C-alpha positions as CSV (number, residue, x, y, z in Angstrom):
1,X,141.9,66.4,111.4
2,X,140.3,66.1,107.9
3,X,137.4,63.9,107.7
4,X,136.8,62.1,104.5
5,X,133.7,62.5,102.5
6,X,132.3,58.8,103.6
7,X,132.4,60.2,107.2
8,X,130.1,63.1,106.5
9,X,127.7,61.1,104.4
10,X,127.6,58.7,107.3
11,X,126.6,61.2,109.7
12,X,123.8,62.5,107.2
13,X,122.3,59.1,106.6
14,X,122.4,58.2,110.5
15,X,120.7,61.2,111.9
16,X,118.8,62.5,109.0
17,X,118.2,59.5,106.8
18,X,119.3,61.2,103.7
19,X,121.9,59.7,101.3
20,X,122.9,63.0,99.6
21,X,123.6,66.7,100.4
22,X,121.5,69.5,98.9
23,X,123.5,71.9,96.6
24,X,126.3,73.5,98.4
25,X,125.8,71.8,101.6
26,X,128.9,69.5,100.9
27,X,130.9,72.1,99.7
28,X,130.3,74.1,102.8
29,X,130.9,71.3,105.2
30,X,134.1,70.3,103.5
31,X,135.4,73.7,103.6
32,X,134.8,74.1,107.5
33,X,136.3,70.6,108.3
34,X,139.5,71.9,106.3
35,X,139.7,74.7,108.9
36,X,138.5,77.6,106.6
37,X,136.5,80.8,107.5
38,X,133.5,80.0,105.4
39,X,130.2,82.2,104.4
40,X,127.3,80.3,103.2
41,X,124.4,82.1,101.1
42,X,121.6,79.6,101.4
43,X,118.2,80.8,100.5
44,X,115.6,80.3,103.1
45,X,114.8,76.9,103.5
46,X,118.1,75.9,101.8
47,X,119.2,73.6,104.6
48,X,121.5,76.0,106.5
49,X,121.7,74.1,109.7
50,X,123.1,70.8,108.0
51,X,126.1,72.5,107.3
52,X,127.3,73.1,110.6
53,X,125.4,70.3,112.3
54,X,127.1,67.5,110.2
55,X,130.6,68.4,110.6
56,X,130.2,68.9,114.3
57,X,128.9,65.5,114.5
58,X,131.6,64.1,112.4
59,X,134.6,65.0,114.9
60,X,135.3,65.5,118.5
61,X,134.3,68.7,120.2
62,X,131.2,71.2,120.1
63,X,129.9,74.2,118.1
64,X,128.9,77.4,119.6
65,X,126.0,78.7,117.5
66,X,125.1,82.4,117.9
67,X,121.6,83.0,116.7
68,X,119.2,86.0,117.4
69,X,116.0,84.1,117.3
70,X,115.3,82.5,120.6
71,X,112.4,80.6,119.1
72,X,114.5,79.3,116.4
73,X,117.2,78.4,119.1
74,X,114.6,76.5,121.0
75,X,113.2,74.6,117.7
76,X,116.7,73.5,116.5
77,X,117.8,72.2,120.1
78,X,114.4,70.4,120.5
79,X,114.9,68.6,117.0
80,X,118.5,67.8,117.9
81,X,117.5,66.2,120.8
82,X,114.7,64.2,119.4
83,X,117.5,62.8,117.0
84,X,119.6,61.5,120.0
85,X,122.0,64.6,119.6
86,X,123.1,66.6,122.9
87,X,122.4,70.4,122.4
88,X,121.4,73.1,124.8
89,X,120.9,76.7,124.8
90,X,121.1,79.8,126.9
91,X,118.8,82.7,127.0
92,X,117.3,85.3,129.1
93,X,114.6,83.0,130.5
94,X,116.9,80.9,132.3
95,X,117.8,81.4,136.0
96,X,121.6,81.9,136.9
97,X,121.8,78.4,138.5
98,X,120.5,77.0,135.3
99,X,123.1,78.8,133.2
100,X,125.9,77.8,135.4
101,X,124.6,74.2,135.3
102,X,124.5,74.4,131.6
103,X,127.9,75.9,131.0
104,X,129.7,73.6,133.5
105,X,128.2,70.6,131.3
106,X,129.4,72.3,128.1
107,X,132.9,72.6,129.6
108,X,133.1,68.8,130.4
109,X,132.1,68.0,126.9
110,X,128.6,66.8,127.6
111,X,126.9,68.7,124.6
112,X,127.7,68.9,120.8
113,X,125.9,72.3,120.1
114,X,125.4,75.2,122.7
115,X,123.0,78.0,121.2
116,X,123.4,81.6,122.2
117,X,122.2,85.0,121.7
118,X,124.7,87.4,120.5
119,X,123.9,89.4,123.7
120,X,125.4,86.6,125.7
121,X,128.7,87.5,124.4
122,X,128.9,90.7,126.0
123,X,129.3,89.0,129.6
124,X,132.6,88.3,130.6
125,X,131.6,85.8,133.1
126,X,130.4,83.8,130.0
127,X,133.5,84.4,128.1
128,X,135.6,83.0,130.8
129,X,133.6,80.1,131.1
130,X,133.3,79.5,127.5
131,X,137.4,79.6,127.0
132,X,137.6,76.2,128.9
133,X,135.0,74.6,126.4
134,X,136.1,72.1,123.8
135,X,134.9,74.5,120.9
136,X,135.7,73.3,117.3
137,X,133.4,75.7,115.3
138,X,131.9,79.1,115.9
139,X,128.7,79.4,113.8
140,X,127.0,82.6,113.2
141,X,123.3,82.5,111.9
142,X,121.6,85.4,110.1
143,X,125.0,86.9,109.7
144,X,123.7,89.8,107.8
145,X,122.9,91.4,111.1
146,X,126.8,92.2,111.7
147,X,126.7,94.4,108.9
148,X,125.8,98.2,109.1
149,X,125.1,98.0,105.5
150,X,122.6,95.4,105.8
151,X,118.9,95.9,106.3
152,X,118.8,94.3,109.9
153,X,122.0,95.5,111.7
154,X,122.1,94.5,115.3
155,X,125.0,96.1,117.3
156,X,125.1,93.0,119.6
157,X,126.4,91.0,116.6
158,X,129.7,93.1,116.9
159,X,130.6,91.3,120.0
160,X,131.2,87.9,118.0
161,X,134.5,89.1,116.6
162,X,136.3,89.4,120.1
163,X,135.8,85.7,120.8
164,X,138.0,84.8,118.0
165,X,141.0,86.0,120.2
166,X,140.3,83.1,122.5
167,X,140.0,80.6,119.7
168,X,142.4,81.9,117.1
169,X,142.5,78.3,115.4
170,X,138.9,77.7,115.3
171,X,137.2,78.3,112.0
172,X,133.8,80.4,111.8
173,X,130.9,79.6,109.6
174,X,128.6,82.6,108.9
175,X,125.3,81.8,107.1
176,X,122.6,84.1,105.9
177,X,119.8,83.6,103.4
178,X,120.2,87.3,102.2
179,X,123.4,89.7,101.6
180,X,124.3,91.9,98.9
181,X,128.2,92.1,97.6
182,X,128.8,95.0,100.0
183,X,127.2,93.1,103.0
184,X,129.2,89.9,102.0
185,X,132.4,91.9,102.1
186,X,131.3,93.5,105.5
187,X,130.4,90.2,107.0
188,X,134.0,88.7,106.2
189,X,135.4,92.0,107.7
190,X,133.4,92.3,111.0
191,X,134.2,88.4,111.6
192,X,137.9,88.9,110.9
193,X,137.9,86.1,108.2
194,X,141.4,84.8,107.8
195,X,140.5,83.2,104.3
196,X,137.7,84.2,102.2
197,X,135.8,81.5,101.1
198,X,131.9,82.1,99.9
199,X,129.7,79.7,98.8
200,X,126.6,81.3,97.2
201,X,123.4,79.5,95.9
202,X,121.6,81.2,93.1
203,X,118.6,83.4,94.5
204,X,116.6,81.9,92.0
205,X,113.5,80.2,93.1
206,X,112.0,78.6,90.2
207,X,108.7,77.3,91.8
208,X,107.9,81.0,93.1
209,X,105.8,83.0,90.9
210,X,106.6,86.8,91.5
211,X,103.4,88.9,91.2
212,X,102.9,92.8,91.6
213,X,99.6,94.1,91.7
214,X,98.5,97.8,91.5
215,X,95.3,98.7,93.2
216,X,93.5,101.4,94.7
217,X,91.8,98.8,97.3
218,X,94.3,96.5,98.6
219,X,92.2,94.5,100.9
220,X,89.6,93.7,98.3
221,X,92.2,92.8,95.9
222,X,93.7,90.6,98.5
223,X,90.4,88.8,99.3
224,X,90.1,88.3,95.6
225,X,93.5,86.7,95.2
226,X,93.2,84.6,98.2
227,X,89.7,83.2,97.1
228,X,91.5,82.3,93.6
229,X,94.8,80.7,95.2
230,X,94.0,77.7,97.4
231,X,96.1,76.6,100.4
232,X,98.1,77.8,103.3
233,X,99.5,81.4,103.1
234,X,100.8,84.5,105.2
235,X,100.0,88.1,104.6
236,X,102.6,90.7,105.9
237,X,101.8,94.2,107.1
238,X,103.8,96.8,109.0
239,X,101.7,97.6,112.2
240,X,100.2,95.7,114.9
241,X,96.7,97.1,114.5
242,X,96.6,96.4,110.8
243,X,97.4,92.5,111.3
244,X,94.2,92.5,113.5
245,X,92.2,94.7,111.2
246,X,92.8,92.6,108.0
247,X,92.5,89.2,109.9
248,X,89.0,90.0,110.9
249,X,88.2,91.3,107.3
250,X,89.5,87.8,105.5
251,X,87.5,86.1,108.2
252,X,84.3,88.2,107.4
253,X,84.9,87.0,103.8
254,X,84.9,83.2,105.0
255,X,89.0,83.1,105.0
256,X,90.0,81.4,108.0
257,X,92.5,83.9,109.3
258,X,94.4,84.9,112.4
259,X,96.9,87.8,113.3
260,X,100.3,87.6,115.0
261,X,102.9,90.2,116.1
262,X,105.5,90.7,118.8
263,X,103.2,92.3,121.3
264,X,101.2,89.1,121.8
265,X,101.8,86.9,124.9
266,X,104.1,84.0,124.3
267,X,101.2,81.2,124.9
268,X,99.1,83.0,122.5
269,X,101.8,83.4,119.9
270,X,102.4,79.7,120.2
271,X,98.5,78.6,119.9
272,X,98.3,80.7,116.9
273,X,101.1,79.4,115.5
274,X,100.2,76.1,115.9
275,X,96.8,76.5,114.5
276,X,98.3,77.8,111.3
277,X,100.9,75.0,111.2
278,X,98.2,72.4,111.4
279,X,95.7,73.9,108.9
280,X,93.0,75.3,111.2
281,X,94.0,78.7,110.5
282,X,94.5,79.2,106.7
283,X,96.1,82.4,106.6
284,X,98.4,84.2,109.1
285,X,98.3,88.2,109.0
286,X,101.6,89.3,110.6
287,X,104.2,91.8,111.2
288,X,107.8,90.6,110.4
289,X,107.8,89.3,113.9
290,X,106.1,85.9,112.4
291,X,108.1,83.5,110.1
292,X,111.6,83.0,111.5
293,X,112.3,79.6,112.4
294,X,109.0,78.4,111.0
295,X,109.4,75.5,108.5
296,X,106.0,74.8,107.0
297,X,106.5,73.4,103.6
298,X,103.1,74.0,102.0
299,X,102.8,77.7,102.0
300,X,101.1,78.5,98.7
301,X,101.0,82.1,98.9
302,X,103.0,85.1,100.8
303,X,101.4,88.5,100.2
304,X,102.8,91.9,101.2
305,X,100.0,94.3,101.6
306,X,102.4,97.0,102.6
307,X,105.7,97.8,100.8
308,X,108.9,96.4,102.5
309,X,111.7,98.6,103.1
310,X,114.3,96.6,101.0
311,X,114.4,93.7,98.9
312,X,116.4,91.7,101.3
313,X,113.4,91.7,103.6
314,X,111.1,91.0,100.9
315,X,113.0,88.1,99.6
316,X,113.6,86.6,103.0
317,X,109.6,86.8,103.8
318,X,108.8,85.5,99.9
319,X,111.1,82.5,100.9
320,X,108.8,81.1,103.3
321,X,106.5,80.2,100.3
322,X,106.8,76.9,98.4
323,X,109.6,75.1,100.4
324,X,108.2,71.9,99.3
325,X,109.3,72.9,95.7
326,X,105.6,73.2,94.4
327,X,104.3,76.3,92.6
328,X,103.5,79.2,94.9
329,X,102.9,82.7,94.7
330,X,104.6,85.8,96.0
331,X,102.5,88.8,95.6
332,X,103.1,92.4,96.6
333,X,100.2,94.8,96.4
334,X,100.9,98.4,95.6
335,X,99.1,101.8,94.9
336,X,100.4,105.3,93.6
337,X,100.9,106.6,97.0
338,X,103.3,104.0,97.8
339,X,106.4,105.8,96.4
340,X,105.7,108.8,98.6
341,X,105.2,106.4,101.7
342,X,108.6,104.7,100.9
343,X,110.4,108.0,100.7
344,X,108.8,109.4,104.0
345,X,110.4,106.3,105.6
346,X,113.7,107.7,104.7
347,X,113.0,111.0,106.5
348,X,111.5,109.2,109.5
349,X,114.6,106.9,109.8
350,X,116.9,109.8,109.8
351,X,115.2,113.0,111.4
352,X,117.2,116.4,111.5
353,X,120.1,116.3,113.6
354,X,118.9,119.1,115.7
355,X,115.7,116.7,116.5
356,X,118.3,113.9,117.6
357,X,120.1,116.2,119.9
358,X,117.0,117.4,121.5
359,X,115.8,113.8,122.0
360,X,119.1,113.1,123.7
361,X,118.5,116.1,126.2
362,X,115.1,115.0,127.0
363,X,115.9,111.5,127.7
364,X,118.5,112.7,130.2
365,X,115.7,114.9,131.7
366,X,113.2,112.2,131.7
367,X,115.2,109.7,133.4
368,X,116.8,112.3,135.8
369,X,120.3,111.7,134.8
370,X,122.6,114.7,135.5
371,X,124.9,116.0,133.2
372,X,128.2,114.2,133.5
373,X,126.4,111.3,135.3
374,X,124.8,108.1,134.4
375,X,127.7,106.2,133.0
376,X,127.6,102.6,133.3
377,X,124.1,102.8,134.7
378,X,120.8,101.1,133.4
379,X,117.3,102.9,133.5
380,X,114.0,101.4,132.7
381,X,112.6,103.7,130.0
382,X,109.0,104.0,129.3
383,X,109.2,104.8,125.6
384,X,105.3,105.5,125.0
385,X,105.4,107.6,128.1
386,X,108.3,109.7,126.8
387,X,106.7,110.4,123.7
388,X,103.4,111.5,125.1
389,X,105.1,113.6,127.8
390,X,107.2,115.7,125.2
391,X,104.5,115.3,122.5
392,X,107.0,113.7,120.1
393,X,106.0,111.5,116.9
394,X,107.0,107.8,117.6
395,X,108.7,106.7,114.6
396,X,111.2,109.7,114.2
397,X,111.6,109.4,118.0
398,X,112.4,105.8,118.1
399,X,115.0,106.0,115.1
400,X,116.6,108.9,116.7
401,X,117.3,106.7,119.9
402,X,118.7,104.2,117.5
403,X,121.0,106.9,115.7
404,X,122.1,107.9,119.3
405,X,123.0,104.2,120.1
406,X,125.0,104.0,116.7
407,X,126.7,107.1,117.7
408,X,128.1,105.6,121.0
409,X,126.1,107.8,123.6
410,X,123.8,105.3,125.1
411,X,122.3,101.9,124.2
412,X,118.5,101.9,123.6
413,X,117.6,98.4,124.6
414,X,114.2,97.5,123.0
415,X,111.4,96.2,124.7
416,X,112.6,93.0,126.7
417,X,110.2,90.7,127.9
418,X,111.4,89.4,131.4
419,X,109.7,86.3,132.6
420,X,108.3,86.5,136.4
421,X,110.5,85.0,139.0
422,X,110.3,84.0,142.6
423,X,112.8,83.3,145.6
424,X,111.5,81.9,148.8
425,X,113.0,84.2,151.6
426,X,111.6,82.2,154.7
427,X,113.1,78.8,156.0
428,X,110.9,75.5,155.5
429,X,109.9,75.5,159.1
430,X,108.3,79.0,158.6
431,X,106.5,77.8,155.6
432,X,104.3,75.6,157.7
433,X,103.0,78.5,159.9
434,X,101.7,81.2,157.4
435,X,100.6,84.0,159.7
436,X,97.5,84.6,157.6
437,X,93.8,83.7,157.3
438,X,93.8,83.8,153.6
439,X,93.6,80.1,152.3
440,X,94.8,81.3,148.8
441,X,98.1,82.2,150.1
442,X,99.1,78.7,151.0
443,X,97.2,77.1,147.8
444,X,99.4,79.2,145.7
445,X,102.7,78.6,147.7
446,X,102.1,74.9,147.7
447,X,101.6,74.9,143.9
448,X,104.7,76.7,143.4
449,X,106.7,74.4,145.5
450,X,105.1,71.5,143.6
451,X,106.0,73.0,140.3
452,X,109.4,74.4,141.0
453,X,112.9,73.4,142.7
454,X,115.6,75.4,143.7
455,X,113.4,78.2,145.3
456,X,115.3,78.5,148.4
457,X,118.8,79.2,146.7
458,X,118.2,81.4,143.9
459,X,115.5,83.3,141.8
460,X,113.5,80.8,139.8
461,X,111.5,82.0,136.4
462,X,107.7,80.9,136.9
463,X,104.8,80.8,134.5
464,X,101.7,82.1,136.2
465,X,99.6,80.9,133.2
466,X,101.1,77.4,133.5
467,X,100.2,77.4,137.4
468,X,96.9,78.7,136.7
469,X,96.0,76.0,134.2
470,X,97.7,73.0,136.3
471,X,96.0,73.8,139.6
472,X,92.7,75.7,138.5
473,X,93.7,78.8,140.3
474,X,92.7,82.1,138.5
475,X,95.8,84.0,137.3
476,X,94.7,87.3,139.2
477,X,94.1,85.2,142.5
478,X,98.1,84.0,141.8
479,X,99.4,87.6,141.2
480,X,97.7,88.9,144.4
481,X,98.9,86.0,146.6
482,X,102.2,86.4,145.4
483,X,102.3,90.3,146.1
484,X,100.8,89.5,149.6
485,X,103.5,86.6,150.5
486,X,106.2,89.2,149.3
487,X,104.8,91.9,151.8
488,X,105.0,89.2,154.5
489,X,108.6,88.5,153.5
490,X,107.9,85.0,152.9
491,X,109.2,85.1,149.3
492,X,110.2,87.7,146.9
493,X,108.3,87.9,143.5
494,X,109.2,89.9,140.8
495,X,106.5,90.2,138.4
496,X,106.9,89.7,134.6
497,X,107.3,93.2,132.7
498,X,108.0,94.2,129.4
499,X,110.0,97.4,129.1
500,X,112.8,99.1,127.1
501,X,116.0,100.3,128.6
502,X,118.5,103.1,128.4
503,X,122.0,101.8,129.3
504,X,124.5,104.9,129.4
505,X,127.7,103.9,127.7
506,X,129.2,107.6,128.5
507,X,128.5,110.0,130.8
508,X,125.9,112.5,130.0
509,X,126.7,115.4,128.0
510,X,125.4,118.7,127.0
511,X,123.7,118.4,123.8
512,X,126.2,121.1,122.2
513,X,129.0,118.6,122.6
514,X,127.3,115.9,120.7
515,X,128.7,114.8,117.4
516,X,126.7,112.6,115.1
517,X,129.3,110.8,113.0
518,X,129.0,110.1,109.4
519,X,128.9,106.3,109.8
520,X,125.8,106.6,112.2
521,X,124.0,109.0,109.7
522,X,124.9,110.2,106.3
523,X,126.5,106.6,105.0
524,X,123.4,104.5,106.5
525,X,120.9,107.2,104.9
526,X,122.5,106.8,101.4
527,X,122.5,102.8,101.8
528,X,118.7,103.1,102.9
529,X,117.7,105.5,100.0
530,X,119.5,103.0,97.6
531,X,117.5,100.1,99.0
532,X,114.3,102.2,98.8
533,X,114.9,103.1,95.2
534,X,115.5,99.4,94.5
535,X,112.1,98.5,95.9
536,X,110.3,101.2,93.8
537,X,112.2,99.7,90.9
538,X,110.8,96.2,91.8
539,X,107.3,97.4,92.6
540,X,106.6,100.0,89.9
541,X,108.9,98.8,86.8
542,X,107.0,97.8,83.8
543,X,109.8,97.0,81.6
544,X,111.6,94.1,83.4
545,X,111.3,90.7,84.8
546,X,110.8,90.7,88.6
547,X,113.0,87.8,89.3
548,X,115.9,89.5,87.2
549,X,115.6,92.6,89.4
550,X,116.0,90.5,92.6
551,X,118.7,88.5,91.5
552,X,120.8,91.4,90.1
553,X,120.2,93.2,93.2
554,X,122.0,90.5,95.1
555,X,125.0,90.6,92.5
556,X,123.9,87.9,90.1
557,X,124.6,89.0,86.4
558,X,123.7,87.6,82.8
559,X,120.0,86.5,84.0
560,X,117.5,85.5,81.7
561,X,114.0,86.4,82.4
562,X,112.1,83.9,84.6
563,X,109.3,83.6,82.3
564,X,106.7,83.0,85.0
565,X,106.4,86.3,87.0
566,X,103.6,88.5,86.1
567,X,105.9,91.0,83.7
568,X,107.1,87.7,81.7
569,X,103.4,86.5,81.4
570,X,102.2,89.6,80.3
571,X,105.0,89.6,77.7
572,X,103.9,86.3,76.2
573,X,100.4,87.4,76.1
574,X,101.3,90.7,74.3
575,X,103.0,88.7,71.7
576,X,99.7,87.2,71.0
577,X,97.7,90.4,70.1
578,X,98.1,93.7,68.8
579,X,96.9,97.1,70.0
580,X,94.3,97.2,67.4
581,X,93.0,93.7,68.9
582,X,92.6,95.4,72.4
583,X,90.5,98.4,70.7
584,X,88.4,96.1,69.3
585,X,87.7,94.3,72.2
586,X,86.8,97.1,74.1
587,X,84.7,98.7,71.6
588,X,82.7,95.5,71.1
589,X,81.9,95.1,74.8
590,X,80.6,98.9,74.7
591,X,78.6,98.2,71.8
592,X,76.5,95.9,73.8
593,X,76.1,98.0,76.9
594,X,78.2,100.3,79.4
595,X,80.7,98.6,81.3
596,X,82.9,99.1,84.6
597,X,86.4,98.5,84.5
598,X,86.6,95.3,86.4
599,X,84.3,94.0,83.5
600,X,87.0,94.6,81.0
601,X,89.5,92.8,83.2
602,X,87.3,89.6,83.8
603,X,86.2,89.4,80.3
604,X,89.1,90.3,78.0
605,X,92.5,88.2,78.0
606,X,94.7,91.3,77.5
607,X,96.9,92.7,80.3
608,X,95.2,95.1,82.9
609,X,98.0,97.6,81.7
610,X,97.1,97.5,78.0
611,X,93.2,97.6,79.1
612,X,93.8,100.6,81.3
613,X,95.9,102.5,78.9
614,X,93.9,101.9,75.9
615,X,90.7,103.0,77.7
616,X,92.5,106.2,78.6
617,X,93.6,106.6,74.8
618,X,90.0,106.0,73.6
619,X,88.7,108.7,76.1
620,X,91.4,111.2,75.0
621,X,90.4,110.6,71.4
622,X,86.7,111.0,72.2
623,X,85.4,107.4,71.3
624,X,84.8,106.6,74.9
625,X,83.6,108.3,77.9
626,X,83.6,107.8,81.7
627,X,80.6,108.3,83.7
628,X,82.1,109.5,87.2
629,X,78.9,109.3,89.1
630,X,78.6,105.2,88.2
631,X,82.1,104.8,87.4
632,X,81.2,103.1,84.1
633,X,82.5,103.4,80.5
634,X,80.1,104.2,77.6
635,X,80.6,104.9,73.6
636,X,80.3,108.5,73.1
637,X,77.3,109.9,71.0
638,X,79.3,110.3,67.9
639,X,79.9,106.8,67.8
640,X,76.1,105.8,68.1
641,X,75.1,108.2,65.3
């Protein structure tokens, strides 16, 4: 039933306090309420959640929201609950009884929003429950993950399309901040769009200043930039160890910094994130595990010390700067060797096919899976031990496993963090007579019973750190006591573990029968080569506006130069001086005393590129000499005659 515009404005005002929608929000909402499959491309911080929350609240029924980010799932549900809106989520951290209870409440219409991960849609029991829910809208967040042509393809997203068979008349709203024209078409195809309605906001962020700096010492350059640009910031790196190393280096220079990556404990992640949000930590040095769902409006700088694999990835992370609309800087640090580094990532991502087949064979041997066996079986897979055992390089091996997954031979399920869980095996009477002289056992057992319910009927997820903090019991004591109680058959304790898995989707085959399809190898390699070439163009181009390059990549045409990126500013400055002015400035400075390169950069108002190229020209023509031992420039003898 169509809803008039007054209705959606009333919802916006009632729950969010806003009188007007942002650009494209109202158009997307109206399209959804008219029953159209809709794709919304809104930049990071562009208010994507409003586009499905408002239409859901404007009518009867509920929305299923599919998102790959558990932290974002929790944040959005908490925000909705705080506004008096009934919302919930299901993720791997919930017990079976909690999941069943949540699904029952959704079936009887007690919730307006149910957030789930795409992996949940592989569960037939979940699908059976969902069929009886009053679903009126299916929302796919981070929709670019469904496309193999995208930079962040996740096979689990392909499960989404099959639920359309159960809700043939329900519209789908797909949302993403980054998608090229090819990815846009692929999203609509994979989600079986009935009508192709796309609402795309410009990729221009007028308050962001894009800057590329070429340097041989990235860390020193980063320190210099952060000392000049005040405010909160994020520095992106590509490895966990590097995040810690650079954070420590910044701290040594008096810049309050911390590091963040996927390998940290959840409590540690939250603590670091909260300190950064509050301003206690000024700079967060992080891998790409940091940022999704974090809405800190006053980030003044986002810097990349390692060159990203794609402009989609770069734009997504850059978009975390300046969400309050104020001027902010997006900085990419490069050096000449980065081109070779990027090209090597292609060969690492697509190792030789013989290598891939050898990995397939060795995985089977490592897991003791017989030929023609393993079908539909899941195996714990210690990836690091596998690489050490067979002396395989980590990155190509990891990517070989991903290619085998895309080829359909097995699913390589990366590092899943499973919470500890406990179920009481003894009856309540037996708990009063623990056969032990160890007082810690009773203390720990009582702490668990006072903290959690449902322990006698099902496994319940527990948090040892929470118990330790609440009851002042050392974490090691809790762990040892729970193991002892397990041996006594009082309870069953499954400690937390973080491990990858291999799930065989077909029986194990001999390597000679393996076929790596073009769609899983050659096609994807070509796409990656194109993305890498575009990153190189952005990073090393000296004849184009940075923002123009980004917006053209995402399909925007007839774009005027932004006027404020490093290239545009350099062009304005060049218009104010001639090559002769650069020569005269350099020669005058050298007539006073020898100089280092940084002296010219700090003193002269010309671009660094013009200063460096002019110095090279003067050296070639014999007017200037470079003293290699002191790294200083001097006038040659003939100019002193």
